[in-house]
Structure formats: C-alpha cells, structure tokens
C-alpha positions in Angstrom: 35.7 -22.2 -14.7 34.7 -18.9 -16.2 32.0 -20.8 -18.3 30.4 -22.1 -15.0 30.2 -18.7 -13.6 28.3 -17.2 -16.6 26.0 -20.0 -16.4 25.2 -19.7 -12.9 24.6 -16.1 -13.3 22.4 -16.5 -16.2 20.4 -18.9 -14.2 20.0 -16.4 -11.4 18.8 -13.8 -13.9 16.3 -16.4 -15.3 14.7 -17.2 -11.8 14.4 -13.6 -11.0 12.7 -13.0 -14.4 10.3 -15.9 -13.8 9.6 -14.6 -10.2 8.7 -11.3 -11.3 6.5 -12.4 -14.2 4.5 -14.7 -12.0 3.6 -11.9 -9.5 0.7 -9.4 -9.4 -2.4 -8.7 -11.5 -0.7 -8.0 -14.9 2.3 -9.7 -16.3 4.4 -10.5 -19.3 3.5 -13.2 -21.9 6.8 -14.9 -22.7 5.3 -16.5 -25.9 4.2 -13.3 -27.5 6.1 -10.8 -25.7 2.9 -8.7 -24.9 1.9 -7.6 -21.5 -1.1 -9.1 -19.9 -3.7 -8.1 -17.5 -5.9 -10.2 -15.0 -9.4 -8.8 -14.4 -12.0 -10.4 -12.1 -15.5 -10.7 -13.2 -18.6 -13.0 -12.6 -18.9 -16.0 -15.1 -22.5 -16.8 -14.4 -24.6 -13.6 -14.7 -26.0 -13.1 -18.1 -26.1 -9.3 -19.4 -23.2 -8.6 -16.7 -20.5 -11.2 -16.7 -21.0 -14.5 -18.6 -18.7 -17.4 -19.9 -20.3 -18.2 -23.2 -20.4 -22.0 -24.4 -17.6 -21.0 -26.8 -15.5 -19.8 -24.0 -15.9 -16.1 -24.8 -17.2 -13.7 -22.3 -20.3 -11.3 -22.6 -22.0 -8.7 -20.4 -21.9 -4.9 -19.4 -19.3 -5.7 -16.7 -17.2 -7.2 -19.4 -17.6 -4.5 -21.9 -16.7 -1.8 -19.2 -13.5 -3.7 -18.0 -12.7 -4.3 -21.8 -12.9 -0.5 -22.4 -11.0 0.4 -19.2 -8.2 -2.2 -20.0 -7.7 -0.5 -23.4 -7.4 2.8 -22.0 -4.7 1.4 -19.6 -3.0 0.0 -22.7 -4.2 -3.6 -23.2 -6.0 -5.0 -26.1 -8.8 -7.7 -25.6 -6.3 -10.4 -26.3 -4.1 -9.4 -23.6 -6.9 -9.7 -21.0 -7.1 -12.9 -18.9 -10.7 -13.1 -17.2 -10.6 -14.5 -13.7 -13.8 -15.7 -12.2 -14.3 -13.9 -9.0 -17.1 -14.9 -6.5 -18.8 -12.3 -4.3 -17.2 -14.0 -1.2 -13.5 -13.8 -2.5 -13.5 -10.4 -4.2 -11.5 -8.5 -1.3 -9.0 -11.6 -0.9 -8.4 -11.7 -4.6 -7.4 -8.1 -4.8 -5.3 -8.4 -1.5 -3.5 -11.4 -2.8 -2.8 -9.6 -6.2 -4.7 -12.3 -8.1 -6.1 -9.6 -10.3 -5.5 -5.9 -11.1 -9.1 -5.0 -10.8 -12.5 -6.4 -10.4 -15.8 -5.4 -12.2 -18.4 -7.8 -11.0 -21.6 -6.2 -9.8 -19.4 -4.9 -6.8 -21.5 -2.5 -4.7 -19.7 0.3 -3.0 -20.2 0.1 0.7 -18.4 1.7 3.6 -17.3 -1.7 5.2 -15.7 -2.9 1.8 -13.9 0.6 1.5 -11.9 -0.5 4.5 -10.6 -3.3 2.6 -10.2 -2.2 -0.9 -10.4 1.1 -3.1 -13.0 1.8 -5.7 -13.1 3.5 -8.8 -16.3 4.6 -10.3 -19.2 4.1 -9.8 -19.9 3.3 -13.4 -23.8 1.8 -12.8 -26.4 2.8 -10.4 -28.5 -0.2 -9.8 -31.6 -0.8 -7.5 -33.4 -3.8 -5.9 -36.3 -4.5 -7.8 -38.9 -7.2 -8.9 -39.0 -9.3 -11.9 -42.7 -10.6 -12.7 -44.5 -12.1 -15.6 -45.3 -9.6 -18.5 -49.1 -9.8 -17.7 -48.5 -10.0 -13.8 -50.8 -7.4 -11.9 -48.1 -6.9 -9.2 -47.2 -3.1 -9.6 -46.3 -2.2 -6.0 -44.5 -3.7 -3.1 -47.6 -4.4 -1.0 -49.0 -6.3 -3.9 -46.7 -9.2 -2.8 -48.5 -9.8 0.3 -49.6 -13.5 0.2 -47.7 -14.0 -3.0 -44.6 -16.3 -3.5 -41.5 -14.2 -3.6 -38.4 -16.0 -5.0 -34.9 -15.2 -4.3 -31.3 -17.0 -4.2 -30.6 -18.8 -0.9 -28.4 -16.8 1.3 -29.5 -13.4 -0.3 -31.0 -10.7 1.9 -33.1 -9.3 -0.9 -36.3 -11.3 -0.3 -36.1 -10.5 3.6 -35.7 -6.8 2.8 -38.9 -6.8 1.0 -40.7 -8.9 3.7 -39.4 -6.5 6.4 -40.0 -3.3 4.6 -43.1 -3.6 2.4 -44.8 -6.8 2.2 -44.7 -8.6 5.8 -46.9 -11.3 4.5 -44.9 -12.3 1.4 -44.4 -15.9 1.1 -40.6 -16.4 0.7 -39.3 -18.9 -1.5 -35.5 -19.3 -1.7 -34.1 -21.5 -4.4 -30.4 -22.2 -5.1 -30.0 -19.9 -8.1 -31.4 -17.2 -10.4 -32.1 -19.8 -13.1 -34.3 -21.9 -10.7 -36.2 -18.9 -9.7 -36.7 -17.8 -13.4 -38.1 -21.2 -14.2 -40.4 -21.0 -11.1 -41.6 -17.6 -12.3 -42.1 -19.0 -15.9 -44.3 -21.9 -14.7 -46.2 -20.0 -12.1 -44.5 -21.8 -9.2 -43.6 -18.1 -7.8 -44.9 -14.9 -8.5 -42.0 -12.6 -8.4 -38.3 -12.6 -8.2 -36.1 -10.1 -6.4 -32.5 -8.8 -6.6 -30.6 -5.9 -8.3 -32.6 -4.6 -11.2 -29.4 -5.1 -13.6 -29.1 -8.8 -12.6 -32.7 -9.2 -13.2 -32.6 -7.5 -16.6 -29.6 -9.5 -17.6 -31.3 -12.8 -17.1 -34.7 -11.7 -18.6 -32.7 -10.4 -21.6 -31.8 -14.0 -22.5 -33.2 -15.4 -25.9 -35.3 -18.1 -24.1 -36.9 -15.5 -21.7 -37.3 -12.4 -24.2 -40.8 -10.8 -23.9 -41.9 -12.9 -21.0 -41.1 -10.9 -17.9 -40.9 -7.2 -17.0 -39.3 -5.1 -14.0 -41.6 -3.2 -11.8 -39.3 -0.3 -11.3 -39.9 -0.1 -7.6 -36.1 0.9 -6.7 -36.1 -0.7 -3.2 -32.3 0.2 -2.8 -29.4 2.0 -4.3 -26.5 -0.3 -5.5 -23.4 1.8 -6.9 -21.3 -0.7 -8.7 -17.8 0.4 -8.6 -14.4 -1.2 -9.9 -12.4 -2.8 -7.2 -8.7 -2.2 -6.7 -6.1 -3.2 -4.0 -6.1 -0.9 -1.2 -3.6 1.8 -1.5 -3.4 1.7 -5.4 -4.6 5.3 -5.9 -2.8 5.5 -9.2 -4.8 2.7 -10.8 -7.9 4.2 -9.3 -7.2 7.5 -11.1 -6.4 5.9 -14.3 -9.7 3.9 -14.1 -11.7 7.0 -13.1 -10.4 8.9 -16.4 -11.2 5.8 -18.4 -14.7 5.7 -17.1 -15.2 9.3 -17.7 -14.3 8.7 -21.3 -16.5 5.8 -21.8 -19.4 8.1 -20.5 -18.3 11.0 -22.6 -18.0 9.2 -26.0 -21.4 7.3 -25.3 -19.7 4.0 -25.3 -21.4 3.6 -21.9 -24.9 4.2 -23.4 -24.2 1.5 -26.1 -23.2 -1.1 -23.7 -26.3 -0.6 -21.5 -28.6 -0.8 -24.5 -26.6 -4.0 -25.8 -26.9 -6.0 -22.6 -30.0 -4.8 -21.0 -32.2 -3.4 -23.6 -34.2 -6.5 -24.5 -35.5 -6.5 -21.1 -36.5 -3.0 -21.4 -34.4 -1.8 -18.5 -34.9 1.7 -17.4 -31.6 2.4 -16.3 -30.3 5.5 -14.3 -28.0 7.9 -16.2 -24.3 7.1 -15.9 -23.5 8.2 -12.3 -20.8 10.9 -11.6 -17.4 9.2 -11.5 -15.6 9.7 -8.3 -18.8 10.2 -6.4 -19.4 8.3 -3.2 -16.1 6.2 -3.4 -13.9 8.4 -1.0 
C-alpha cells in the first residue's frame, strides 16, 4: 500500500514537470539538461532570416537574435528557431509560442496595442531595386515603367499614389519572381523595404547585377516583439542591443549580410526610441 502511494505521488510530480516544460517560449531540454529558447524569425528572406539548404539559418535578424539570446544566457545550440509569418506574429507572442520575434517587424502604433517592442535595432526605408545600368534615379522616373512588388503588399501602391501615378504595377507572388523579372527585363523596378531588397540582391546569383536607388520612401523601424506586459524581457533585450551596438557587432552583422548589395544603411538607431 505504501509503495502504491509513492508511485502515485511520483506520477503527479512527473506530470507537473512535463506540463511546466511544455509551456512558454523557453523550456528545459530533458535530454541534455540545458535550457532552450524559442525565437521567431522569417525562413524565406535572404540577408535577414533564411533557412539554408543544410538546415542552418542566416541573416541579419538571425545574427541580432543570436547575440541577444547569448546575453540572456543561451548559446546558439540552445536556440530553437520558429518560422513566424507576418500575419501570425502577434498571435505567436500571445500564445507563448516564442519568447521573442526578430522578423523585419516594423514598430507601429497599432502593433504596440498588442505586443511590446524592444529596440529598434534597424531603421529601414521603402526603396527601389533596379538593374545596375538603369536610368531610374528618382521616383518620377517610374511613370510608364513596370513596377513589381509582391501580391498583397502596399509598397507598389504607395509609389503610385505618392510619386509616380502612371507607374504600371506588376504584382507577382514573391520577391524571387520579381527579381527574375527584373533580371530578364520583364519589369523595370522592384519595391519594398531596402533591407529586404539588399538581402535578395546580395545572393551569389545576383551579385553585381542590381542597385538600390536610395529614395527612402518611408521609415521602417524594426523592433524585437515581446509578449505584451513582459517589460522585464524588453529591458534585458534593450541592454543586449545597446551592447551589440557598442562593441561593433551590429556593424559587422550589417556588413556581413547587406554589404554585397552596397546597402547604405542608417546608423544604429537609439535603443528604446519610439517604442513607448
């Protein structure tokens, strides 16, 4: 009888341990005894967040997130990368699927109602990508030209509304299709955030073929998203970002991921600016 009581108690303890382990954006790894952290990134954006053919991950967002995780006490092998698509970022944080998100996540007043932000860690701008020998140097040059952007994006419409009302919009299903069209001459320019454009243009198969026009059509402050109300994690991430800028790791990450596209990045933004 006494043996059965001990066994039942052990079962309850084990069930509680498993329950605690399964919750939240970081957890214990029972096999190694080491803690893990789940971080949301994009898997399909070269130069920012990309899953390589061998299963590894690369990009500026990945480098920033890895640095931050280390300052929080996690080594690279303790990070579990979670694909976080734009439409699901707020939900992923609210559900506790990830501890934080670094995925070209522009800080906006609307988003700040649902999540908290650390950063910003990069100031990007909407821009144009054109062929290296293109004569397009200003927005009005796009009138009567074929302008590509991804279906569902507002970037091309913004250009048409503000600077080139006669631009011929050509929405395609993805950035790779737009780049192929730009390479072949089927379109004359591609528009979205300059950081995204630089990442795609820096790929080996495109190196030296394209250039950014540097028009700065908008301001996009990329922040690290954290579950609403988790001010302690926000403060820790901000301190990590400040250290990354101070020790020049931020500059090295920019050059590594965007340098081949001759990306004229803005200086590192002031951490904690605009997020409150």
